Structures are given as C-alpha cells and as structure tokens.
Backbone as JSON Lines, residues from 0, in Angstrom:
{"i":0,"aa":"M","n":[82.08,20.02,4.3],"ca":[83.08,20.04,5.72],"c":[82.71,18.17,5.9]}
{"i":1,"aa":"R","n":[81.12,18.06,5.47],"ca":[80.71,17.17,5.87],"c":[82.06,15.33,5.33]}
{"i":2,"aa":"V","n":[81.9,15.81,4.41],"ca":[82.14,14.79,3.42],"c":[83.88,14.52,3.6]}
{"i":3,"aa":"V","n":[84.7,15.65,4.01],"ca":[85.93,15.92,4.08],"c":[86.15,15.29,5.26]}
{"i":4,"aa":"L","n":[85.42,15.86,5.92],"ca":[85.67,15.1,7.63],"c":[85.27,13.62,7.38]}
{"i":5,"aa":"G","n":[84.21,12.84,6.71],"ca":[84.09,11.57,6.79],"c":[85.46,10.53,6.1]}
{"i":6,"aa":"I","n":[85.92,11.42,4.84],"ca":[87.12,11.22,3.98],"c":[88.34,10.77,5.31]}
{"i":7,"aa":"W","n":[88.73,12.16,6.53],"ca":[89.57,11.78,6.82],"c":[89.24,10.13,8.02]}
{"i":8,"aa":"R","n":[88.53,10.37,8.44],"ca":[87.65,9.16,8.87],"c":[87.67,7.27,8.41]}
{"i":9,"aa":"W","n":[87.71,7.34,7.22],"ca":[87.88,6.29,6.47],"c":[89.52,6.13,5.93]}
{"i":10,"aa":"R","n":[90.4,6.69,6.92],"ca":[91.5,6.66,6.48],"c":[92.12,5.17,6.73]}
{"i":11,"aa":"H","n":[91.4,4.59,7.53],"ca":[91.96,3.13,8.55],"c":[90.34,2.49,8.57]}
{"i":12,"aa":"N","n":[89.44,2.76,8.54],"ca":[88.1,2.01,8.4],"c":[88.06,0.27,7.88]}
{"i":13,"aa":"P","n":[88.43,-0.41,8.28],"ca":[88.04,-1.64,7.43],"c":[86.72,-2.07,6.16]}
{"i":14,"aa":"L","n":[85.53,-1.19,7.11],"ca":[84.86,-1.19,5.85],"c":[84.95,-0.36,4.74]}
{"i":15,"aa":"R","n":[85.66,-0.13,4.35],"ca":[85.81,0.94,4.11],"c":[86.11,0.33,2.3]}
{"i":16,"aa":"R","n":[85.23,0.45,1.35],"ca":[85.54,0.41,-0.21],"c":[86.26,0.91,-0.75]}
{"i":17,"aa":"T","n":[87.23,1.08,-1.72],"ca":[87.5,1.96,-3.08],"c":[86.91,2.75,-3.47]}
{"i":18,"aa":"T","n":[85.36,2.27,-3.56],"ca":[84.64,2.8,-4.26],"c":[84.01,3.52,-3.36]}
{"i":19,"aa":"D","n":[83.67,4.08,-1.9],"ca":[83.46,4.58,-1.09],"c":[84.75,5.61,-0.87]}
{"i":20,"aa":"L","n":[85.47,5.67,-0.74],"ca":[86.71,6.54,-1.35],"c":[86.22,7.42,-2.49]}
{"i":21,"aa":"V","n":[86.86,6.67,-3.56],"ca":[86.55,7.73,-4.95],"c":[85.11,8.3,-4.71]}
{"i":22,"aa":"E","n":[84.24,8.37,-4.63],"ca":[82.68,8.81,-4.0],"c":[82.88,9.81,-3.04]}
{"i":23,"aa":"A","n":[83.37,9.7,-2.55],"ca":[83.5,11.19,-1.76],"c":[84.59,12.4,-2.02]}
{"i":24,"aa":"W","n":[85.79,11.85,-2.49],"ca":[86.39,12.9,-3.2],"c":[86.33,13.56,-4.25]}
{"i":25,"aa":"V","n":[85.08,12.31,-5.05],"ca":[84.26,13.16,-6.62],"c":[83.4,14.13,-5.62]}
{"i":26,"aa":"A","n":[82.8,13.77,-4.64],"ca":[81.46,14.81,-4.43],"c":[82.83,16.07,-3.52]}
{"i":27,"aa":"V","n":[83.97,15.82,-2.98],"ca":[85.23,17.04,-3.01],"c":[85.12,18.0,-3.95]}
{"i":28,"aa":"L","n":[85.73,17.07,-5.14],"ca":[85.6,18.23,-6.52],"c":[84.46,18.42,-6.64]}
{"i":29,"aa":"A","n":[83.24,18.35,-6.93],"ca":[82.55,19.01,-7.59],"c":[81.86,19.62,-6.42]}
{"i":30,"aa":"A","n":[82.31,20.0,-4.99],"ca":[81.86,21.0,-4.26],"c":[82.7,21.84,-4.32]}
{"i":31,"aa":"L","n":[83.95,21.84,-4.73],"ca":[85.09,22.95,-4.99],"c":[84.53,23.46,-6.39]}
{"i":32,"aa":"L","n":[84.22,23.03,-6.8],"ca":[83.74,23.53,-8.82],"c":[82.25,24.49,-8.6]}
{"i":33,"aa":"L","n":[81.42,23.66,-7.27],"ca":[80.35,24.49,-7.68],"c":[81.1,26.01,-6.61]}
{"i":34,"aa":"V","n":[81.73,25.98,-5.6],"ca":[81.34,26.72,-4.47],"c":[82.95,27.84,-5.12]}
{"i":35,"aa":"L","n":[83.48,27.54,-5.86],"ca":[85.1,28.23,-6.71],"c":[84.91,28.35,-8.47]}
{"i":36,"aa":"G","n":[84.67,27.42,-9.16],"ca":[84.69,27.44,-10.46],"c":[83.75,28.18,-11.16]}
{"i":37,"aa":"A","n":[82.24,27.73,-10.63],"ca":[81.04,28.16,-11.37],"c":[81.52,29.48,-11.15]}
{"i":38,"aa":"P","n":[81.59,30.65,-9.63],"ca":[81.73,32.04,-9.21],"c":[82.47,32.65,-10.45]}
{"i":39,"aa":"A","n":[84.22,31.64,-10.94],"ca":[84.52,31.96,-11.99],"c":[84.58,32.33,-12.51]}
{"i":40,"aa":"A","n":[83.91,31.35,-13.59],"ca":[83.73,31.11,-14.65],"c":[82.24,32.15,-15.34]}
{"i":41,"aa":"G","n":[81.3,32.49,-13.99],"ca":[80.52,33.09,-14.15],"c":[81.24,34.59,-14.42]}
{"i":42,"aa":"W","n":[81.98,34.83,-13.61],"ca":[83.25,36.58,-13.42],"c":[84.02,36.75,-14.36]}
{"i":43,"aa":"L","n":[84.62,35.41,-15.54],"ca":[85.14,35.18,-16.11],"c":[84.75,35.79,-17.71]}
{"i":44,"aa":"S","n":[83.4,35.68,-18.04],"ca":[82.63,35.34,-18.94],"c":[81.52,37.07,-19.25]}
{"i":45,"aa":"G","n":[81.83,37.61,-17.58],"ca":[81.1,38.71,-17.53],"c":[81.9,39.95,-18.22]}
{"i":46,"aa":"A","n":[83.3,39.81,-17.56],"ca":[84.15,40.68,-17.95],"c":[84.8,40.69,-19.2]}
{"i":47,"aa":"V","n":[84.6,39.17,-19.52],"ca":[84.85,38.97,-21.37],"c":[84.37,40.16,-22.08]}
{"i":48,"aa":"L","n":[83.24,40.02,-21.52],"ca":[81.67,40.48,-22.38],"c":[81.96,41.71,-22.24]}
{"i":49,"aa":"N","n":[81.66,42.1,-20.58],"ca":[81.67,43.82,-20.69],"c":[82.93,44.36,-21.43]}
{"i":50,"aa":"S","n":[84.19,43.5,-21.11],"ca":[85.56,44.97,-21.93],"c":[84.67,44.75,-23.62]}
{"i":51,"aa":"S","n":[83.97,43.79,-24.27],"ca":[83.87,43.46,-25.69],"c":[82.89,44.92,-25.97]}
{"i":52,"aa":"L","n":[81.96,44.77,-24.67],"ca":[80.12,45.85,-25.08],"c":[80.86,47.03,-24.59]}
{"i":53,"aa":"Q","n":[81.86,47.01,-23.67],"ca":[82.32,48.89,-23.65],"c":[83.1,49.08,-24.69]}
{"i":54,"aa":"H","n":[83.81,48.29,-25.42],"ca":[84.28,48.66,-26.76],"c":[83.59,49.08,-26.94]}
{"i":55,"aa":"T","n":[82.67,48.29,-27.72],"ca":[81.68,48.61,-28.83],"c":[80.95,50.47,-28.48]}
{"i":56,"aa":"V","n":[80.79,50.43,-27.16],"ca":[80.14,51.26,-27.0],"c":[80.74,52.72,-26.55]}
{"i":57,"aa":"A","n":[81.95,52.12,-26.62],"ca":[83.08,53.65,-27.09],"c":[82.77,53.68,-28.47]}
{"i":58,"aa":"V","n":[82.86,52.54,-28.77],"ca":[83.27,53.1,-30.75],"c":[82.15,53.47,-31.3]}
{"i":59,"aa":"Q","n":[80.82,52.92,-30.78],"ca":[79.93,53.42,-31.33],"c":[79.14,54.82,-30.66]}
{"i":60,"aa":"Q","n":[79.64,55.3,-29.58],"ca":[79.61,56.54,-29.24],"c":[80.58,58.22,-30.19]}
{"i":61,"aa":"H","n":[81.43,57.37,-30.59],"ca":[82.56,57.92,-31.29],"c":[82.17,58.65,-33.37]}
{"i":62,"aa":"E","n":[81.36,57.16,-33.7],"ca":[81.23,57.21,-34.37],"c":[79.63,57.2,-35.23]}
{"i":63,"aa":"R","n":[78.38,57.68,-33.27],"ca":[77.76,58.0,-34.16],"c":[77.31,59.39,-33.55]}
{"i":64,"aa":"H","n":[76.62,60.27,-34.34],"ca":[76.38,62.31,-34.21],"c":[75.07,61.82,-33.99]}
{"i":65,"aa":"V","n":[74.48,63.15,-33.27],"ca":[73.39,63.45,-32.97],"c":[73.32,64.6,-34.37]}
{"i":66,"aa":"S","n":[71.57,64.5,-35.21],"ca":[72.25,66.07,-36.45],"c":[70.2,65.94,-35.69]}
{"i":67,"aa":"R","n":[70.1,67.5,-36.41],"ca":[68.49,67.91,-36.12],"c":[68.11,68.04,-37.61]}
{"i":68,"aa":"A","n":[67.34,66.94,-37.19],"ca":[66.23,67.28,-39.09],"c":[65.46,67.76,-39.02]}
{"i":69,"aa":"V","n":[64.09,67.69,-40.05],"ca":[63.32,68.84,-40.76],"c":[62.3,68.19,-41.09]}
{"i":70,"aa":"M","n":[61.27,67.97,-40.45],"ca":[59.93,66.98,-40.81],"c":[59.71,67.87,-42.6]}
{"i":71,"aa":"V","n":[59.62,67.1,-43.57],"ca":[59.34,67.74,-45.45],"c":[57.84,67.2,-45.6]}
{"i":72,"aa":"A","n":[57.7,66.04,-45.36],"ca":[56.01,65.35,-45.13],"c":[56.1,64.11,-43.91]}
{"i":73,"aa":"D","n":[54.62,63.62,-44.17],"ca":[54.7,62.58,-43.54],"c":[53.91,61.39,-44.47]}
{"i":74,"aa":"T","n":[54.71,60.53,-44.01],"ca":[54.88,59.19,-45.24],"c":[53.4,58.24,-44.42]}
{"i":75,"aa":"G","n":[52.98,58.57,-43.76],"ca":[51.46,57.85,-43.09],"c":[52.33,56.24,-42.52]}
{"i":76,"aa":"Q","n":[53.32,55.96,-43.01],"ca":[53.96,54.56,-42.35],"c":[54.41,54.78,-40.7]}
{"i":77,"aa":"R","n":[53.98,53.73,-40.48],"ca":[54.35,53.76,-38.65],"c":[56.04,52.81,-38.44]}
{"i":78,"aa":"A","n":[56.2,53.11,-37.49],"ca":[57.66,52.69,-37.15],"c":[57.67,51.16,-36.42]}
{"i":79,"aa":"G","n":[58.27,49.94,-37.26],"ca":[57.5,49.16,-37.25],"c":[58.55,47.76,-35.6]}
{"i":80,"aa":"T","n":[59.66,48.86,-35.87],"ca":[61.03,48.83,-34.89],"c":[61.41,49.76,-34.7]}
{"i":81,"aa":"G","n":[61.31,50.33,-32.61],"ca":[62.19,51.08,-33.0],"c":[63.02,51.56,-32.16]}
{"i":82,"aa":"I","n":[63.55,51.98,-34.33],"ca":[65.38,52.32,-34.16],"c":[66.0,53.5,-33.71]}
{"i":83,"aa":"F","n":[64.31,54.79,-33.7],"ca":[64.91,55.64,-32.73],"c":[65.31,55.63,-31.11]}
{"i":84,"aa":"D","n":[64.54,54.49,-30.52],"ca":[65.51,54.74,-29.33],"c":[64.82,53.07,-28.98]}
{"i":85,"aa":"P","n":[66.15,52.03,-29.44],"ca":[65.7,50.41,-29.58],"c":[65.76,50.16,-27.68]}
{"i":86,"aa":"E","n":[65.69,50.83,-27.25],"ca":[66.13,50.97,-26.01],"c":[64.63,50.45,-25.05]}
{"i":87,"aa":"S","n":[63.61,51.37,-25.79],"ca":[62.56,52.07,-25.26],"c":[61.1,51.03,-26.11]}
{"i":88,"aa":"A","n":[60.72,49.88,-24.91],"ca":[59.31,49.49,-25.98],"c":[58.48,50.5,-26.23]}
{"i":89,"aa":"A","n":[57.76,51.43,-25.69],"ca":[57.14,52.53,-25.9],"c":[57.4,53.34,-27.37]}
{"i":90,"aa":"G","n":[58.23,52.86,-27.88],"ca":[59.18,53.7,-29.06],"c":[58.64,53.01,-29.94]}
{"i":91,"aa":"R","n":[57.79,51.35,-29.98],"ca":[57.66,50.89,-31.32],"c":[56.19,51.24,-31.62]}
{"i":92,"aa":"N","n":[55.39,52.0,-30.46],"ca":[54.13,52.45,-30.69],"c":[54.04,53.82,-31.49]}
{"i":93,"aa":"T","n":[55.07,54.57,-31.23],"ca":[55.17,56.41,-31.43],"c":[55.66,56.81,-32.13]}
{"i":94,"aa":"D","n":[56.63,55.93,-32.75],"ca":[57.67,56.13,-34.02],"c":[56.82,56.14,-35.23]}
{"i":95,"aa":"A","n":[57.23,57.07,-35.73],"ca":[56.43,57.28,-37.23],"c":[57.85,57.95,-38.53]}
{"i":96,"aa":"R","n":[57.49,56.88,-40.0],"ca":[58.58,57.11,-40.61],"c":[57.91,58.77,-41.49]}
{"i":97,"aa":"V","n":[58.96,59.12,-41.45],"ca":[58.26,60.5,-42.16],"c":[60.16,60.67,-42.84]}
{"i":98,"aa":"I","n":[59.67,62.01,-44.35],"ca":[60.21,62.31,-45.11],"c":[61.46,63.51,-44.67]}
{"i":99,"aa":"A","n":[62.64,63.89,-43.85],"ca":[62.84,64.7,-43.59],"c":[64.51,65.23,-43.95]}
{"i":100,"aa":"R","n":[65.37,66.5,-44.11],"ca":[66.0,67.19,-44.33],"c":[67.11,67.54,-42.94]}
{"i":101,"aa":"W","n":[68.73,66.86,-43.37],"ca":[69.33,66.7,-42.19],"c":[70.5,67.28,-43.02]}
{"i":102,"aa":"T","n":[71.28,67.98,-41.89],"ca":[72.95,67.79,-41.92],"c":[73.74,66.91,-42.0]}
{"i":103,"aa":"T","n":[73.94,66.64,-42.14],"ca":[75.42,64.83,-41.75],"c":[76.41,65.57,-40.88]}
{"i":104,"aa":"P","n":[77.12,64.67,-40.89],"ca":[78.48,65.65,-39.46],"c":[79.59,66.45,-40.27]}
{"i":105,"aa":"G","n":[79.57,65.53,-41.77],"ca":[80.48,66.32,-42.25],"c":[80.02,67.7,-42.9]}
{"i":106,"aa":"G","n":[79.14,67.7,-42.51],"ca":[78.71,69.39,-43.17],"c":[77.42,68.81,-44.98]}
{"i":107,"aa":"A","n":[77.57,67.52,-44.71],"ca":[76.67,67.16,-46.0],"c":[74.83,67.61,-45.9]}
{"i":108,"aa":"H","n":[73.69,68.41,-46.38],"ca":[72.23,68.11,-46.27],"c":[72.04,66.75,-46.97]}
{"i":109,"aa":"K","n":[71.47,66.34,-46.72],"ca":[70.54,65.16,-47.43],"c":[68.87,64.94,-46.92]}
{"i":110,"aa":"V","n":[68.33,64.57,-47.71],"ca":[66.79,64.28,-47.66],"c":[66.65,63.35,-47.86]}
{"i":111,"aa":"G","n":[65.84,62.67,-47.52],"ca":[65.14,60.97,-46.92],"c":[63.6,60.91,-45.73]}
{"i":112,"aa":"T","n":[63.97,59.59,-45.92],"ca":[62.94,58.79,-45.45],"c":[63.36,58.63,-44.03]}
{"i":113,"aa":"V","n":[63.16,59.28,-42.28],"ca":[63.86,58.17,-41.14],"c":[62.87,58.44,-40.78]}
{"i":114,"aa":"T","n":[63.17,57.6,-39.24],"ca":[62.04,57.26,-38.3],"c":[62.55,58.55,-37.53]}
{"i":115,"aa":"A","n":[61.48,59.33,-37.3],"ca":[61.35,60.49,-35.93],"c":[60.79,59.83,-34.61]}
{"i":116,"aa":"P","n":[60.61,60.37,-33.52],"ca":[60.19,60.0,-32.77],"c":[58.49,60.4,-31.98]}
{"i":117,"aa":"S","n":[57.9,60.66,-33.05],"ca":[56.36,60.97,-33.13],"c":[55.96,61.28,-33.88]}
{"i":118,"aa":"T","n":[54.23,60.42,-33.87],"ca":[53.87,60.54,-34.09],"c":[52.79,61.39,-35.24]}
{"i":119,"aa":"R","n":[53.08,62.81,-34.1],"ca":[52.14,64.05,-33.91],"c":[52.78,65.33,-34.87]}
{"i":120,"aa":"L","n":[54.03,64.72,-35.53],"ca":[54.74,66.1,-35.7],"c":[54.44,66.3,-36.86]}
{"i":121,"aa":"E","n":[54.53,67.65,-37.74],"ca":[54.06,68.72,-39.13],"c":[55.02,68.98,-39.38]}
{"i":122,"aa":"P","n":[54.54,69.12,-40.85],"ca":[56.32,69.72,-41.42],"c":[56.97,70.93,-41.03]}
{"i":123,"aa":"G","n":[57.58,71.22,-40.97],"ca":[58.38,71.92,-40.49],"c":[58.6,71.66,-39.17]}
{"i":124,"aa":"D","n":[58.45,70.75,-38.16],"ca":[58.86,70.63,-37.29],"c":[60.73,70.0,-37.46]}
{"i":125,"aa":"T","n":[60.93,70.24,-35.99],"ca":[62.36,69.44,-36.04],"c":[62.72,68.35,-34.71]}
{"i":126,"aa":"F","n":[63.32,67.28,-34.64],"ca":[63.73,65.91,-33.4],"c":[64.9,66.26,-34.59]}
{"i":127,"aa":"S","n":[65.33,65.15,-33.22],"ca":[66.55,65.11,-33.43],"c":[67.22,63.13,-33.88]}
{"i":128,"aa":"I","n":[67.92,62.81,-34.44],"ca":[68.47,61.44,-35.55],"c":[69.78,61.14,-34.78]}
{"i":129,"aa":"W","n":[70.04,60.5,-35.25],"ca":[71.63,59.96,-34.54],"c":[71.67,58.84,-36.65]}
{"i":130,"aa":"S","n":[73.13,59.74,-36.51],"ca":[73.35,59.09,-37.66],"c":[75.12,58.58,-38.19]}
{"i":131,"aa":"D","n":[75.32,58.23,-38.81],"ca":[76.86,57.6,-39.01],"c":[77.09,58.43,-39.49]}
{"i":132,"aa":"T","n":[78.43,58.27,-39.7],"ca":[79.65,59.5,-40.54],"c":[78.97,59.66,-41.42]}
{"i":133,"aa":"H","n":[78.3,58.92,-42.55],"ca":[77.72,59.55,-43.65],"c":[76.16,59.97,-43.36]}
{"i":134,"aa":"G","n":[75.84,60.11,-42.65],"ca":[74.59,61.09,-42.92],"c":[73.71,59.07,-42.44]}
{"i":135,"aa":"T","n":[73.58,58.44,-42.7],"ca":[72.93,57.47,-42.58],"c":[71.73,57.75,-40.76]}
{"i":136,"aa":"Q","n":[70.48,57.77,-40.75],"ca":[70.55,57.1,-39.48],"c":[70.55,55.68,-39.13]}
{"i":137,"aa":"V","n":[71.21,55.89,-37.82],"ca":[71.44,54.69,-37.22],"c":[70.82,54.57,-35.61]}
{"i":138,"aa":"P","n":[70.38,53.61,-34.92],"ca":[69.93,53.31,-33.49],"c":[70.66,54.36,-32.52]}
{"i":139,"aa":"P","n":[70.01,54.88,-31.66],"ca":[71.88,55.55,-30.87],"c":[72.39,55.03,-30.02]}
{"i":140,"aa":"P","n":[73.4,55.35,-29.88],"ca":[75.18,54.77,-29.21],"c":[74.46,53.85,-28.13]}
{"i":141,"aa":"M","n":[74.93,52.38,-28.01],"ca":[74.67,51.59,-26.17],"c":[74.99,52.15,-25.8]}
{"i":142,"aa":"N","n":[74.43,52.83,-24.01],"ca":[74.55,53.11,-23.03],"c":[75.82,52.11,-22.86]}
{"i":143,"aa":"S","n":[76.81,52.72,-21.62],"ca":[77.13,52.55,-20.84],"c":[77.29,51.49,-19.83]}
{"i":144,"aa":"S","n":[75.9,51.88,-19.36],"ca":[75.75,51.49,-18.16],"c":[74.13,49.83,-18.28]}
{"i":145,"aa":"V","n":[73.95,50.69,-19.62],"ca":[72.88,49.08,-19.99],"c":[74.22,48.08,-20.79]}
{"i":146,"aa":"A","n":[75.02,48.34,-21.4],"ca":[76.44,47.39,-21.35],"c":[76.6,46.02,-20.43]}
{"i":147,"aa":"H","n":[76.89,47.18,-18.98],"ca":[77.31,46.95,-18.13],"c":[76.37,45.97,-17.43]}
{"i":148,"aa":"F","n":[75.35,45.67,-17.66],"ca":[73.87,45.23,-17.57],"c":[73.99,44.16,-18.14]}
{"i":149,"aa":"H","n":[74.36,44.07,-19.28],"ca":[73.98,43.21,-20.14],"c":[75.2,41.6,-19.92]}
{"i":150,"aa":"A","n":[76.33,42.46,-19.21],"ca":[76.98,42.04,-18.66],"c":[77.63,41.02,-17.96]}
{"i":151,"aa":"V","n":[76.79,41.5,-16.28],"ca":[76.68,40.81,-15.04],"c":[75.7,39.23,-15.5]}
{"i":152,"aa":"F","n":[74.41,39.76,-16.02],"ca":[73.27,38.98,-16.42],"c":[74.11,38.43,-17.19]}
{"i":153,"aa":"S","n":[74.78,38.07,-18.16],"ca":[75.27,37.49,-19.53],"c":[76.54,36.2,-17.96]}
{"i":154,"aa":"G","n":[76.72,36.69,-17.08],"ca":[78.19,36.1,-16.03],"c":[77.32,35.33,-15.31]}
{"i":155,"aa":"V","n":[76.16,36.01,-14.69],"ca":[75.12,35.05,-14.16],"c":[74.95,33.88,-14.44]}
{"i":156,"aa":"V","n":[73.74,33.97,-16.06],"ca":[73.82,32.77,-16.32],"c":[74.71,31.9,-16.93]}
{"i":157,"aa":"A","n":[76.06,32.12,-16.88],"ca":[76.94,31.64,-17.14],"c":[77.47,31.07,-15.86]}
{"i":158,"aa":"A","n":[77.32,31.28,-14.23],"ca":[77.62,30.48,-13.61],"c":[76.23,29.68,-12.92]}
{"i":159,"aa":"L","n":[75.54,30.08,-13.52],"ca":[74.41,28.68,-13.23],"c":[74.41,27.21,-14.21]}
{"i":160,"aa":"L","n":[75.06,28.1,-15.93],"ca":[75.38,26.65,-16.78],"c":[76.14,25.85,-16.25]}
{"i":161,"aa":"A","n":[77.8,27.14,-15.69],"ca":[78.73,26.04,-14.83],"c":[78.24,25.01,-13.83]}
{"i":162,"aa":"A","n":[77.6,25.58,-12.9],"ca":[76.8,25.03,-11.67],"c":[76.1,23.51,-12.06]}
{"i":163,"aa":"L","n":[75.3,23.49,-12.5],"ca":[74.29,22.54,-13.93],"c":[75.47,21.57,-14.37]}
{"i":164,"aa":"L","n":[76.8,22.47,-15.12],"ca":[77.34,21.37,-15.39],"c":[78.14,20.42,-14.93]}
{"i":165,"aa":"V","n":[78.68,20.96,-13.49],"ca":[79.66,20.09,-12.51],"c":[78.16,18.88,-12.26]}
{"i":166,"aa":"L","n":[76.85,19.81,-11.59],"ca":[76.35,18.42,-10.5],"c":[76.27,17.31,-11.63]}
{"i":167,"aa":"G","n":[75.81,18.31,-13.02],"ca":[75.55,16.77,-13.97],"c":[76.57,15.88,-13.75]}
{"i":168,"aa":"A","n":[77.33,16.87,-14.44],"ca":[78.7,15.79,-14.11],"c":[79.08,14.76,-12.69]}
{"i":169,"aa":"W","n":[78.65,15.31,-11.75],"ca":[78.97,14.68,-10.33],"c":[78.15,13.22,-10.33]}
{"i":170,"aa":"R","n":[76.35,13.1,-10.68],"ca":[75.68,12.83,-10.88],"c":[75.97,11.55,-11.42]}
{"i":171,"aa":"L","n":[76.75,11.92,-12.73],"ca":[77.11,10.98,-13.45],"c":[78.17,9.88,-13.38]}
{"i":172,"aa":"A","n":[78.84,11.13,-12.37],"ca":[80.08,10.09,-11.88],"c":[79.46,9.22,-10.92]}
{"i":173,"aa":"V","n":[78.61,9.35,-9.62],"ca":[78.21,8.76,-8.88],"c":[77.55,7.12,-8.9]}
{"i":174,"aa":"W","n":[76.49,7.69,-10.34],"ca":[76.15,6.4,-11.3],"c":[76.78,5.53,-11.87]}
{"i":175,"aa":"E","n":[78.02,6.2,-12.18],"ca":[78.71,5.09,-12.64],"c":[79.58,4.76,-11.64]}
{"i":176,"aa":"I","n":[80.21,5.31,-10.97],"ca":[80.76,4.28,-9.43],"c":[79.94,3.26,-8.99]}
{"i":177,"aa":"V","n":[78.28,3.88,-8.52],"ca":[77.64,2.93,-8.22],"c":[77.14,1.98,-9.41]}
{"i":178,"aa":"Q","n":[77.48,1.96,-10.31],"ca":[76.89,0.68,-11.28],"c":[78.55,-0.58,-11.61]}
{"i":179,"aa":"R","n":[79.94,0.22,-11.02],"ca":[81.33,-0.81,-10.86],"c":[80.79,-1.59,-9.09]}
{"i":180,"aa":"R","n":[79.96,-0.4,-8.96],"ca":[79.86,-1.21,-7.15],"c":[78.99,-2.38,-7.28]}
{"i":181,"aa":"Y","n":[78.14,-2.51,-7.82],"ca":[76.91,-2.79,-8.19],"c":[77.41,-4.32,-9.11]}
{"i":182,"aa":"K","n":[78.55,-4.41,-10.09],"ca":[79.21,-5.03,-10.66],"c":[79.9,-6.29,-9.73]}
{"i":183,"aa":"R","n":[80.83,-5.29,-9.14],"ca":[81.79,-6.22,-8.36],"c":[81.27,-6.64,-7.36]}
{"i":184,"aa":"L","n":[80.4,-6.5,-6.43],"ca":[79.02,-7.28,-5.51],"c":[78.35,-8.62,-6.44]}
{"i":185,"aa":"D","n":[77.86,-8.13,-7.5],"ca":[77.43,-9.29,-8.82],"c":[78.79,-10.77,-8.73]}
{"i":186,"aa":"K","n":[79.67,-9.93,-8.82],"ca":[81.62,-11.23,-9.17],"c":[81.43,-11.75,-7.73]}
{"i":187,"aa":"Q","n":[81.64,-11.39,-6.66],"ca":[81.86,-11.61,-5.23],"c":[80.68,-12.78,-5.19]}
{"i":188,"aa":"W","n":[79.3,-11.87,-5.24],"ca":[78.3,-13.65,-5.15],"c":[77.97,-13.86,-5.89]}
{"i":189,"aa":"A","n":[78.43,-14.46,-7.05],"ca":[79.1,-15.3,-7.68],"c":[80.06,-16.49,-8.06]}
{"i":190,"aa":"K","n":[80.65,-15.44,-6.72],"ca":[81.68,-16.72,-5.87],"c":[81.22,-17.11,-4.81]}
{"i":191,"aa":"L","n":[80.27,-16.59,-3.79],"ca":[80.5,-17.09,-2.64],"c":[78.68,-17.8,-2.52]}
{"i":192,"aa":"G","n":[78.15,-17.31,-3.05],"ca":[76.43,-17.83,-3.3],"c":[76.31,-18.76,-3.64]}
{"i":193,"aa":"P","n":[76.59,-19.59,-4.5],"ca":[76.24,-21.35,-3.93],"c":[76.52,-22.2,-3.07]}
{"i":194,"aa":"D","n":[77.54,-21.17,-1.64],"ca":[77.9,-21.97,-0.75],"c":[77.11,-21.17,0.53]}
{"i":195,"aa":"W","n":[76.14,-20.28,-0.1],"ca":[75.46,-19.6,0.77],"c":[74.75,-20.6,1.82]}
{"i":196,"aa":"G","n":[74.94,-20.55,3.32],"ca":[74.31,-20.98,4.31],"c":[74.2,-23.07,4.42]}
{"i":197,"aa":"R","n":[75.48,-23.16,3.58],"ca":[75.94,-24.07,3.85],"c":[77.79,-24.6,4.39]}
{"i":198,"aa":"T","n":[77.81,-23.38,4.92],"ca":[79.08,-23.55,5.41],"c":[79.36,-23.78,6.59]}
{"i":199,"aa":"G","n":[80.45,-25.29,6.2],"ca":[80.66,-25.74,8.13],"c":[79.25,-27.08,8.31]}
{"i":200,"aa":"T","n":[78.68,-27.13,6.96],"ca":[77.42,-28.02,7.3],"c":[77.92,-29.6,7.04]}
{"i":201,"aa":"G","n":[78.92,-29.45,5.81],"ca":[79.84,-31.01,5.78],"c":[79.35,-31.43,4.38]}
{"i":202,"aa":"S","n":[78.75,-30.72,3.56],"ca":[77.86,-30.98,1.94],"c":[78.89,-30.16,1.49]}
C-alpha cells in the first residue's frame, strides 16, 4: 500500500526519474505475486497432487486385499523395511520374515516367505497380510488422510518456493535498475563533471 501511495504522489514530481517509477511498479508486481501468486501456486500444486494421490488410494484399495496367513516356519530373518506397515517406523524393528501359507483373493492357496507383523509368532499362529490380485504380498493401501497430508505439505512447500522465486526475481530486477541508474549518472557526470565548480568564472 505504501508503494502504491508513493507512485500516486510521484505522478507530477519533477524529481521523479523513470527508474524510480519502474522500481516502484516492480515492487507492486512483486507484492501482488507474493500475496496472490504464491498461495495460488501452492493451492494448485496441492490440489493436483491430492487428486493424483486420491486416485492412487482408490486404485490400491480396489486392488489390495487382506488375507489371513498361517505361519509355517521362521526363517530367522528380520524385515529391514516395514512392508507390513510402511507408515510405521516401529515396524522396522518388529517385523519378521517367515514362511506362511495363505489364500489369494481368487481362492488359490499359496506358500511362501512373507513379512509378519511380529517376531514372536510361533508355527500355527495366524496374522493378516495384504496381497494383490495375484496373491503376492504388498504394503497396505495408502490412507486417504495420509495422502491429503502429503498434498497439503507439498502445496505449502510449493507456495514457499514460489515466494522465494518472486523475492529473488524482485531483488534481481532492483539490482538491474540500480545498475542502469548508476550508468546513466556516470554518463551525465562525464558530460558535466569537467566544468563542475567553474560555471560563471569566465574560464
């Protein structure tokens, strides 16, 4: 607002330079982009990502199913990645690789090595696993609220990056304007400088 008022006052100011007016309008444009453009970029980025993630959530929830698995034997291995619950860091220390048998969503019986949610299971214990249409173990489908959180976070980051880009462009534009102003002053000084202080002395 202060910049806008300054531009209005400079309309008929005899001391106003062209670079002053350009610098003021650049500041106004930067302010508008910061207030309107950066939030719009963040919202658009978040909305697009949220739409994509929600589609992924719907596909995963449709293609992934819960099956009951029965432990056959322990492999003695620990799961380095939390495939059983990828959104839980605690799962990295408690998951185990075991041999189990389970029934696929299509009704077929399978036996293989899977990730179990606990290292304390005994042969014959049952646990739940997520599997695709072919019966292969997969991570649980993404939660809708988690997808929305990622989209919001991405939108905030996009807005901040847009704001930084605007500020950087504004600072670069001001630097360029100042450099041109100095060059113009140097040219004027080159014309008037040699006679400085001697006007009217008759020399």
